[in-house]
NUMAR-448132 format. One record per atom (N, C-alpha, C): residue number from 1; atom name; z, x negated, y negated. Coordinates in nm, 4 decimals, m for minus. Layout:
! residues N
{atom NUM CA {Z X Y}}
...
This chain:
! residues 131
{atom 1 N {0.0030 m0.0956 0.1444}}
{atom 1 CA {m0.0001 m0.0261 0.0276}}
{atom 1 C {0.0194 m0.1083 m0.1188}}
{atom 2 N {m0.0646 m0.0359 m0.2209}}
{atom 2 CA {m0.1123 m0.1480 m0.3628}}
{atom 2 C {0.0401 m0.1152 m0.4312}}
{atom 3 N {0.0448 m0.1856 m0.5457}}
{atom 3 CA {0.1674 m0.1745 m0.6067}}
{atom 3 C {0.1423 m0.0125 m0.7053}}
{atom 4 N {0.0088 m0.0078 m0.7914}}
{atom 4 CA {m0.0164 0.0865 m0.8492}}
{atom 4 C {0.0137 0.2338 m0.7451}}
{atom 5 N {m0.0190 0.2490 m0.6225}}
{atom 5 CA {0.0105 0.3280 m0.5455}}
{atom 5 C {0.1566 0.3665 m0.5554}}
{atom 6 N {0.2329 0.2639 m0.5451}}
{atom 6 CA {0.3900 0.2706 m0.5139}}
{atom 6 C {0.4845 0.3348 m0.6241}}
{atom 7 N {0.4058 0.2434 m0.7898}}
{atom 7 CA {0.4651 0.3139 m0.9426}}
{atom 7 C {0.4471 0.4435 m0.9112}}
{atom 8 N {0.3429 0.4828 m0.8771}}
{atom 8 CA {0.3235 0.6591 m0.8863}}
{atom 8 C {0.4218 0.7320 m0.8366}}
{atom 9 N {0.3997 0.6541 m0.6629}}
{atom 9 CA {0.5132 0.7588 m0.5986}}
{atom 9 C {0.6381 0.7227 m0.6638}}
{atom 10 N {0.7119 0.5942 m0.7120}}
{atom 10 CA {0.8182 0.6157 m0.7605}}
{atom 10 C {0.8077 0.6555 m0.8896}}
{atom 11 N {0.7141 0.6879 m0.9780}}
{atom 11 CA {0.7273 0.7461 m1.0783}}
{atom 11 C {0.7612 0.9005 m1.0719}}
{atom 12 N {0.6574 0.9361 m1.0018}}
{atom 12 CA {0.6540 1.1348 m0.9236}}
{atom 12 C {0.8068 1.1349 m0.9047}}
{atom 13 N {0.8803 1.0499 m0.8091}}
{atom 13 CA {1.0121 1.1160 m0.8042}}
{atom 13 C {1.1196 1.0965 m0.9076}}
{atom 14 N {1.0708 1.0126 m0.9838}}
{atom 14 CA {1.1499 0.9689 m1.1092}}
{atom 14 C {1.1466 1.1046 m1.2347}}
{atom 15 N {1.0275 1.1752 m1.2215}}
{atom 15 CA {0.9336 1.2783 m1.3284}}
{atom 15 C {1.0652 1.4042 m1.2743}}
{atom 16 N {1.0650 1.4169 m1.1166}}
{atom 16 CA {1.1291 1.5108 m1.0913}}
{atom 16 C {1.2130 1.5184 m1.0869}}
{atom 17 N {1.3562 1.3978 m0.9927}}
{atom 17 CA {1.4776 1.3972 m1.0883}}
{atom 17 C {1.4987 1.4234 m1.2395}}
{atom 18 N {1.4121 1.3533 m1.3193}}
{atom 18 CA {1.4457 1.3615 m1.4147}}
{atom 18 C {1.4515 1.5355 m1.4698}}
{atom 19 N {1.3492 1.5680 m1.4445}}
{atom 19 CA {1.3075 1.7663 m1.4904}}
{atom 19 C {1.4191 1.8041 m1.4417}}
{atom 20 N {1.4464 1.8012 m1.3420}}
{atom 20 CA {1.5687 1.8600 m1.2893}}
{atom 20 C {1.6908 1.8666 m1.3086}}
{atom 21 N {1.7105 1.7577 m1.4240}}
{atom 21 CA {1.8533 1.6962 m1.4359}}
{atom 21 C {1.8269 1.7214 m1.6152}}
{atom 22 N {1.7307 1.7547 m1.6821}}
{atom 22 CA {1.7014 1.8028 m1.7897}}
{atom 22 C {1.7138 1.9558 m1.8070}}
{atom 23 N {1.7113 2.0313 m1.6617}}
{atom 23 CA {1.6921 2.1926 m1.7110}}
{atom 23 C {1.8030 2.2255 m1.7045}}
{atom 24 N {1.9666 2.1529 m1.6369}}
{atom 24 CA {2.0629 2.1525 m1.5841}}
{atom 24 C {2.1189 2.2067 m1.7103}}
{atom 25 N {2.0396 2.1975 m1.8908}}
{atom 25 CA {2.1592 2.2650 m1.9876}}
{atom 25 C {2.1279 2.3936 m2.0018}}
{atom 26 N {2.0096 2.4594 m1.8933}}
{atom 26 CA {2.0466 2.5877 m1.9494}}
{atom 26 C {2.2007 2.7021 m1.8414}}
{atom 27 N {2.2677 2.5601 m1.7588}}
{atom 27 CA {2.4201 2.6204 m1.7723}}
{atom 27 C {2.4969 2.6801 m1.8752}}
{atom 28 N {2.4673 2.6197 m1.9673}}
{atom 28 CA {2.5338 2.6058 m2.0696}}
{atom 28 C {2.5455 2.7528 m2.1914}}
{atom 29 N {2.4052 2.8257 m2.1163}}
{atom 29 CA {2.4547 2.9724 m2.1476}}
{atom 29 C {2.4346 3.0481 m2.0531}}
{atom 30 N {2.4157 3.0169 m1.9441}}
{atom 30 CA {2.5080 3.1473 m1.8726}}
{atom 30 C {2.6468 3.2062 m1.8777}}
{atom 31 N {2.6563 3.3159 m1.8830}}
{atom 31 CA {2.7959 3.3711 m1.8773}}
{atom 31 C {2.9225 3.2825 m1.7865}}
{atom 32 N {3.0144 3.2471 m1.8071}}
{atom 32 CA {3.1509 3.2334 m1.7312}}
{atom 32 C {3.0815 3.2881 m1.6310}}
{atom 33 N {3.1183 3.3572 m1.5779}}
{atom 33 CA {3.0973 3.4412 m1.4316}}
{atom 33 C {3.0208 3.3719 m1.3330}}
{atom 34 N {2.8692 3.3585 m1.3911}}
{atom 34 CA {2.7997 3.2889 m1.3049}}
{atom 34 C {2.8269 3.1116 m1.2598}}
{atom 35 N {2.9069 3.0286 m1.3726}}
{atom 35 CA {2.9431 2.8978 m1.3706}}
{atom 35 C {3.0547 2.8491 m1.2946}}
{atom 36 N {3.1175 2.9849 m1.2754}}
{atom 36 CA {3.2423 2.9114 m1.2391}}
{atom 36 C {3.2727 2.8402 m1.1037}}
{atom 37 N {3.1612 2.8815 m1.0304}}
{atom 37 CA {3.1578 2.8242 m0.8974}}
{atom 37 C {3.1171 2.6536 m0.8816}}
{atom 38 N {3.0108 2.6622 m0.9928}}
{atom 38 CA {2.9697 2.5357 m1.0417}}
{atom 38 C {3.0551 2.4140 m1.0461}}
{atom 39 N {3.1325 2.4817 m1.1658}}
{atom 39 CA {3.2632 2.4200 m1.2306}}
{atom 39 C {3.3583 2.3408 m1.1566}}
{atom 40 N {3.3775 2.4785 m1.0655}}
{atom 40 CA {3.5055 2.3971 m0.9285}}
{atom 40 C {3.4395 2.2807 m0.8368}}
{atom 41 N {3.2886 2.2420 m0.8672}}
{atom 41 CA {3.2642 2.1389 m0.7131}}
{atom 41 C {3.2512 1.9891 m0.8198}}
{atom 42 N {3.2466 1.9912 m0.9708}}
{atom 42 CA {3.1923 1.9022 m1.0440}}
{atom 42 C {3.3629 1.7870 m1.1044}}
{atom 43 N {3.3500 1.7119 m1.0981}}
{atom 43 CA {3.4648 1.5934 m1.1076}}
{atom 43 C {3.4891 1.6088 m1.2712}}
{atom 44 N {3.3672 1.6637 m1.3005}}
{atom 44 CA {3.4517 1.6733 m1.5058}}
{atom 44 C {3.3946 1.8203 m1.5537}}
{atom 45 N {3.4486 1.8138 m1.6663}}
{atom 45 CA {3.3993 1.9368 m1.6859}}
{atom 45 C {3.2726 2.0013 m1.7077}}
{atom 46 N {3.2377 2.1304 m1.7015}}
{atom 46 CA {3.1139 2.1428 m1.7130}}
{atom 46 C {2.9702 2.1193 m1.8482}}
{atom 47 N {3.0724 2.0957 m1.9546}}
{atom 47 CA {3.0105 2.0880 m2.0534}}
{atom 47 C {2.9534 1.9314 m2.0766}}
{atom 48 N {3.0432 1.8245 m2.0219}}
{atom 48 CA {3.0361 1.6848 m2.0615}}
{atom 48 C {2.9726 1.6601 m1.9289}}
{atom 49 N {2.9943 1.7281 m1.7833}}
{atom 49 CA {2.8351 1.7170 m1.6969}}
{atom 49 C {2.6997 1.7450 m1.6978}}
{atom 50 N {2.7311 1.8786 m1.8216}}
{atom 50 CA {2.5520 1.9047 m1.8686}}
{atom 50 C {2.5330 1.7593 m1.9071}}
{atom 51 N {2.5650 1.7377 m2.0574}}
{atom 51 CA {2.5355 1.6510 m2.1267}}
{atom 51 C {2.5099 1.5261 m2.0760}}
{atom 52 N {2.5796 1.5113 m1.9790}}
{atom 52 CA {2.5170 1.3293 m1.8864}}
{atom 52 C {2.4432 1.3786 m1.8238}}
{atom 53 N {2.4013 1.5012 m1.7676}}
{atom 53 CA {2.2816 1.4893 m1.6833}}
{atom 53 C {2.1625 1.5397 m1.7709}}
{atom 54 N {2.1538 1.5730 m1.8972}}
{atom 54 CA {2.0568 1.5705 m1.9830}}
{atom 54 C {2.0166 1.4294 m2.0330}}
{atom 55 N {2.1043 1.3323 m2.0668}}
{atom 55 CA {2.0622 1.1711 m2.1118}}
{atom 55 C {2.0218 1.1212 m1.9744}}
{atom 56 N {2.0656 1.1227 m1.8539}}
{atom 56 CA {2.0196 1.0603 m1.7581}}
{atom 56 C {1.8941 1.1052 m1.7009}}
{atom 57 N {1.8204 1.2516 m1.7297}}
{atom 57 CA {1.7206 1.3383 m1.7208}}
{atom 57 C {1.6479 1.2749 m1.8198}}
{atom 58 N {1.6637 1.2424 m1.9277}}
{atom 58 CA {1.5908 1.2153 m1.9975}}
{atom 58 C {1.5340 1.0735 m2.0137}}
{atom 59 N {1.6495 0.9564 m1.9773}}
{atom 59 CA {1.6272 0.8505 m1.9321}}
{atom 59 C {1.5255 0.8234 m1.7900}}
{atom 60 N {1.5553 0.9085 m1.7407}}
{atom 60 CA {1.4478 0.8813 m1.6189}}
{atom 60 C {1.3163 0.9502 m1.6428}}
{atom 61 N {1.3026 1.0485 m1.7063}}
{atom 61 CA {1.1292 1.0761 m1.7526}}
{atom 61 C {1.1067 0.9596 m1.8203}}
{atom 62 N {1.1728 0.8991 m1.9012}}
{atom 62 CA {1.1393 0.8041 m1.9601}}
{atom 62 C {1.1139 0.6031 m1.8786}}
{atom 63 N {1.1777 0.6192 m1.7845}}
{atom 63 CA {1.1260 0.5202 m1.6778}}
{atom 63 C {1.0219 0.6031 m1.6029}}
{atom 64 N {0.9983 0.6678 m1.5744}}
{atom 64 CA {0.8888 0.7478 m1.5114}}
{atom 64 C {0.7825 0.7408 m1.5741}}
{atom 65 N {0.7812 0.7432 m1.7353}}
{atom 65 CA {0.6502 0.6979 m1.7890}}
{atom 65 C {0.6187 0.5855 m1.8057}}
{atom 66 N {0.7405 0.5051 m1.8109}}
{atom 66 CA {0.7166 0.3541 m1.7745}}
{atom 66 C {0.6391 0.2825 m1.7117}}
{atom 67 N {0.6979 0.3262 m1.5325}}
{atom 67 CA {0.6943 0.3194 m1.4323}}
{atom 67 C {0.5252 0.3681 m1.3793}}
{atom 68 N {0.4935 0.4830 m1.4481}}
{atom 68 CA {0.3770 0.5322 m1.4253}}
{atom 68 C {0.2298 0.4414 m1.5169}}
{atom 69 N {0.3050 0.3807 m1.6450}}
{atom 69 CA {0.1980 0.3327 m1.6811}}
{atom 69 C {0.1988 0.1427 m1.6378}}
{atom 70 N {0.2835 0.0912 m1.5470}}
{atom 70 CA {0.3106 0.0005 m1.5037}}
{atom 70 C {0.3653 m0.1016 m1.5840}}
{atom 71 N {0.4742 m0.0510 m1.6413}}
{atom 71 CA {0.5334 m0.1485 m1.7477}}
{atom 71 C {0.6567 m0.1923 m1.6857}}
{atom 72 N {0.6761 m0.3461 m1.6858}}
{atom 72 CA {0.8006 m0.3820 m1.6403}}
{atom 72 C {0.9185 m0.3538 m1.6640}}
{atom 73 N {0.9788 m0.2721 m1.8056}}
{atom 73 CA {1.0731 m0.2124 m1.8431}}
{atom 73 C {1.0855 m0.0920 m1.8172}}
{atom 74 N {1.0137 m0.0040 m1.7558}}
{atom 74 CA {1.0121 0.1246 m1.6868}}
{atom 74 C {1.0387 0.1103 m1.5729}}
{atom 75 N {1.0038 m0.0039 m1.4710}}
{atom 75 CA {1.0284 m0.0309 m1.3196}}
{atom 75 C {1.1630 m0.0688 m1.3463}}
{atom 76 N {1.2203 m0.1764 m1.4365}}
{atom 76 CA {1.3592 m0.2154 m1.4175}}
{atom 76 C {1.4535 m0.0710 m1.4593}}
{atom 77 N {1.3988 m0.0141 m1.5864}}
{atom 77 CA {1.5211 0.1129 m1.6218}}
{atom 77 C {1.4999 0.1714 m1.4999}}
{atom 78 N {1.4451 0.2009 m1.4172}}
{atom 78 CA {1.3928 0.2506 m1.2826}}
{atom 78 C {1.5079 0.2616 m1.1761}}
{atom 79 N {1.5362 0.1192 m1.1609}}
{atom 79 CA {1.5825 0.0244 m1.0708}}
{atom 79 C {1.7384 0.0640 m1.1041}}
{atom 80 N {1.7373 0.0496 m1.2739}}
{atom 80 CA {1.9284 0.0525 m1.2989}}
{atom 80 C {1.9313 0.2038 m1.2539}}
{atom 81 N {1.8493 0.2935 m1.3226}}
{atom 81 CA {1.9238 0.4371 m1.2708}}
{atom 81 C {1.9305 0.4894 m1.1440}}
{atom 82 N {1.8299 0.4446 m1.0950}}
{atom 82 CA {1.8442 0.5068 m0.9205}}
{atom 82 C {1.9465 0.4347 m0.8388}}
{atom 83 N {1.9837 0.2953 m0.8840}}
{atom 83 CA {2.1523 0.2116 m0.8238}}
{atom 83 C {2.1960 0.3151 m0.9152}}
{atom 84 N {2.2705 0.3083 m1.0325}}
{atom 84 CA {2.3638 0.3770 m1.0755}}
{atom 84 C {2.3796 0.5323 m0.9645}}
{atom 85 N {2.2719 0.6104 m0.9629}}
{atom 85 CA {2.2751 0.7490 m0.8849}}
{atom 85 C {2.3452 0.7166 m0.7389}}
{atom 86 N {2.2995 0.6108 m0.7110}}
{atom 86 CA {2.3272 0.5680 m0.5484}}
{atom 86 C {2.4994 0.5388 m0.5459}}
{atom 87 N {2.5639 0.4773 m0.6560}}
{atom 87 CA {2.7128 0.4392 m0.7212}}
{atom 87 C {2.7393 0.5606 m0.6905}}
{atom 88 N {2.7107 0.6746 m0.7808}}
{atom 88 CA {2.7756 0.7922 m0.8328}}
{atom 88 C {2.7905 0.8848 m0.6956}}
{atom 89 N {2.7065 0.8578 m0.6287}}
{atom 89 CA {2.6802 0.9670 m0.5373}}
{atom 89 C {2.7739 1.0645 m0.4601}}
{atom 90 N {2.8566 0.9971 m0.4007}}
{atom 90 CA {2.9408 1.0333 m0.3384}}
{atom 90 C {3.0268 1.1363 m0.4032}}
{atom 91 N {3.0550 1.1112 m0.5871}}
{atom 91 CA {3.1010 1.2178 m0.6347}}
{atom 91 C {3.0280 1.3182 m0.6721}}
{atom 92 N {2.8931 1.3243 m0.6718}}
{atom 92 CA {2.7521 1.4538 m0.6455}}
{atom 92 C {2.7854 1.5277 m0.5236}}
{atom 93 N {2.8006 1.4655 m0.4123}}
{atom 93 CA {2.7655 1.5168 m0.2805}}
{atom 93 C {2.8150 1.6611 m0.2722}}
{atom 94 N {2.9560 1.7087 m0.3403}}
{atom 94 CA {3.0523 1.8309 m0.3619}}
{atom 94 C {2.9444 1.9055 m0.4300}}
{atom 95 N {2.8495 1.8479 m0.5274}}
{atom 95 CA {2.7271 2.0004 m0.5907}}
{atom 95 C {2.6578 2.0437 m0.4615}}
{atom 96 N {2.6302 2.0047 m0.3594}}
{atom 96 CA {2.5812 2.0687 m0.2442}}
{atom 96 C {2.3946 2.0449 m0.2498}}
{atom 97 N {2.3856 2.0833 m0.2812}}
{atom 97 CA {2.1649 2.0429 m0.2541}}
{atom 97 C {2.1459 1.9781 m0.3632}}
{atom 98 N {2.2098 2.0132 m0.4198}}
{atom 98 CA {2.1806 1.9080 m0.5498}}
{atom 98 C {2.1901 1.7521 m0.5537}}
{atom 99 N {2.3136 1.7524 m0.5023}}
{atom 99 CA {2.3612 1.5896 m0.4921}}
{atom 99 C {2.3286 1.5459 m0.3755}}
{atom 100 N {2.2344 1.6217 m0.2674}}
{atom 100 CA {2.1326 1.5438 m0.1445}}
{atom 100 C {1.9739 1.4928 m0.2254}}
{atom 101 N {1.9563 1.6113 m0.2835}}
{atom 101 CA {1.8585 1.5733 m0.3571}}
{atom 101 C {1.8478 1.4742 m0.3951}}
{atom 102 N {1.9576 1.4684 m0.5201}}
{atom 102 CA {1.9742 1.3757 m0.5952}}
{atom 102 C {1.9721 1.2224 m0.5305}}
{atom 103 N {2.0361 1.2720 m0.4532}}
{atom 103 CA {2.0330 1.1148 m0.3651}}
{atom 103 C {1.9129 1.0569 m0.2917}}
{atom 104 N {1.8521 1.2061 m0.2229}}
{atom 104 CA {1.7294 1.1440 m0.1552}}
{atom 104 C {1.5872 1.0782 m0.2474}}
{atom 105 N {1.5953 1.1804 m0.3700}}
{atom 105 CA {1.4618 1.1440 m0.4700}}
{atom 105 C {1.5079 0.9998 m0.5448}}
{atom 106 N {1.6588 0.9153 m0.5502}}
{atom 106 CA {1.6997 0.8222 m0.6300}}
{atom 106 C {1.6878 0.7130 m0.5284}}
{atom 107 N {1.6592 0.7439 m0.3818}}
{atom 107 CA {1.6536 0.5894 m0.2571}}
{atom 107 C {1.4678 0.6315 m0.2741}}
{atom 108 N {1.4202 0.7437 m0.2608}}
{atom 108 CA {1.2794 0.7345 m0.2660}}
{atom 108 C {1.2262 0.6712 m0.3735}}
{atom 109 N {1.3109 0.6889 m0.5296}}
{atom 109 CA {1.2336 0.6104 m0.6261}}
{atom 109 C {1.2659 0.4198 m0.5793}}
{atom 110 N {1.3799 0.3987 m0.5727}}
{atom 110 CA {1.4243 0.3275 m0.5799}}
{atom 110 C {1.3737 0.1957 m0.4787}}
{atom 111 N {1.3168 0.2484 m0.3573}}
{atom 111 CA {1.2316 0.1752 m0.2262}}
{atom 111 C {1.1323 0.1714 m0.2963}}
{atom 112 N {1.0152 0.2461 m0.3548}}
{atom 112 CA {0.8972 0.2160 m0.4531}}
{atom 112 C {0.8812 0.1872 m0.5560}}
{atom 113 N {1.0178 0.1268 m0.6422}}
{atom 113 CA {0.9831 0.1089 m0.7811}}
{atom 113 C {1.0393 m0.0698 m0.6992}}
{atom 114 N {1.1005 m0.1422 m0.5977}}
{atom 114 CA {1.1236 m0.2446 m0.5515}}
{atom 114 C {0.9893 m0.2886 m0.5081}}
{atom 115 N {0.9178 m0.1993 m0.4284}}
{atom 115 CA {0.7785 m0.2091 m0.3520}}
{atom 115 C {0.7082 m0.3059 m0.4724}}
{atom 116 N {0.7239 m0.2144 m0.5713}}
{atom 116 CA {0.6176 m0.1997 m0.7320}}
{atom 116 C {0.5962 m0.3669 m0.7511}}
{atom 117 N {0.7561 m0.4026 m0.7785}}
{atom 117 CA {0.8190 m0.4745 m0.8112}}
{atom 117 C {0.7589 m0.6090 m0.7600}}
{atom 118 N {0.8167 m0.6214 m0.6127}}
{atom 118 CA {0.7750 m0.7425 m0.5669}}
{atom 118 C {0.6646 m0.7098 m0.4558}}
{atom 119 N {0.5857 m0.6302 m0.4159}}
{atom 119 CA {0.5150 m0.6237 m0.3251}}
{atom 119 C {0.4954 m0.5991 m0.2236}}
{atom 120 N {0.4314 m0.6480 m0.1249}}
{atom 120 CA {0.4011 m0.6549 0.0537}}
{atom 120 C {0.4357 m0.8057 0.0399}}
{atom 121 N {0.4159 m0.8871 m0.0807}}
{atom 121 CA {0.4524 m1.0621 m0.0124}}
{atom 121 C {0.5512 m1.0684 0.0869}}
{atom 122 N {0.5424 m1.1970 0.1789}}
{atom 122 CA {0.6131 m1.2386 0.2793}}
{atom 122 C {0.7136 m1.3733 0.2520}}
{atom 123 N {0.7967 m1.3491 0.2762}}
{atom 123 CA {0.8886 m1.4731 0.2066}}
{atom 123 C {0.8682 m1.5807 0.3113}}
{atom 124 N {0.8353 m1.7199 0.2444}}
{atom 124 CA {0.7806 m1.8313 0.3601}}
{atom 124 C {0.9372 m1.8982 0.3551}}
{atom 125 N {0.9450 m1.9679 0.4744}}
{atom 125 CA {1.1004 m2.0166 0.4658}}
{atom 125 C {1.0350 m2.1893 0.5156}}
{atom 126 N {0.9114 m2.2029 0.5724}}
{atom 126 CA {0.8769 m2.3429 0.6240}}
{atom 126 C {0.7368 m2.3618 0.5924}}
{atom 127 N {0.6736 m2.4447 0.5766}}
{atom 127 CA {0.5476 m2.4737 0.5395}}
{atom 127 C {0.4205 m2.3984 0.6669}}
{atom 128 N {0.5235 m2.4724 0.7885}}
{atom 128 CA {0.4211 m2.4253 0.9656}}
{atom 128 C {0.4363 m2.2963 0.9420}}
{atom 129 N {0.5182 m2.1933 0.8512}}
{atom 129 CA {0.4666 m2.0861 0.8951}}
{atom 129 C {0.3759 m2.0214 0.8040}}
{atom 130 N {0.3669 m2.0759 0.6727}}
{atom 130 CA {0.2922 m2.0475 0.5813}}
{atom 130 C {0.1082 m2.0875 0.6475}}
{atom 131 N {0.0836 m2.2159 0.7123}}
{atom 131 CA {m0.0156 m2.2120 0.7870}}
{atom 131 C {m0.1436 m2.1262 0.8553}}
């Protein structure tokens, strides 16, 4: 697989995850009766969690754009955001399907971002292997 295809797959994962995270802002406009179940599964207050999600979502959309454009800053930003997601994932698991979807998309993005950055190159340990 070439680097451009890897970048497109990674960018698509970042776009989907970023879009989902940005649309979470709609939770603030729902009546409390609908959000009470969601608030119980979050480690933070709902308002803080929503705005944190929006910030991460916009950052992922920016990283997706940079990755799609094959910019190094976009790839690095995507790697950082995906890694942070994997570190924070245990606290998000309680959110149910969204926590699992978040984890799967972050892993997909991270794998293809690393493949975009490093390619399919084989690490050579001695000269006899390379000949």
